[in-house]
N, C-alpha and C positions, 0 to 999 in steps of 0.2 A: 471838489475842486480839482483834485489830482487827475480825474478822468477827463477834464475839459468839457464838462457838461454845460448846457446853456446857462448863462449868467455867472459862470465861474470867474470870468475876468472882472466883472463888477464886484463880486464878492471879495476877491483878492484886493482890489483897490480900496474897498471900504475897510477891510481889516488892516491894511497898511495905515490908512488914515487914523483908525482908532489907536494904533500903537505909536504913532508919532505926534499926534496933536493933543498935547496936554499942556495947558497954560503954565502950570506950576512945575513941570518937569518930572513929577512923580508918575510912575506907571509907564513911562516911556520905555519901550523895548525895541531897540533897533535890530536886534538879532531876529526877532519874530517878524518885524516889518520886512527884513531882507528875505526871510523864508517865504513869506507870502508874495513878495515881488518875484522871486524865482519861479514860483508856481504860475503866477500871472504871465510871466514871460513865455513859459512853455505853452500857455493857452492863447498867446497872441496879443496880449495887452500892451499897447504902445505906452501907456502910463507906467506900467511896471518896468518895461524895458528902459525907459528914460531915467527912472529914479533908482534902479537897482544899484548902479555904480555909486551913487551918493551914500547909500547905506553901507556899502562895502568899505568906503573910505573912512567911515566913522567907527569901524570895529576897533 
């Protein structure tokens, strides 16, 4: 993902989803979600760019 290879944007988006979408709140890791959003932004993901700020506010 760090190299920006094909599919890295989608991988970052999926990993963000895994770290923030837990119905009972357990296992939610906003720092990891923010980390993957940062990588996704570098690779050109509009999703990651839009949502990066919201993870930053929740720190």
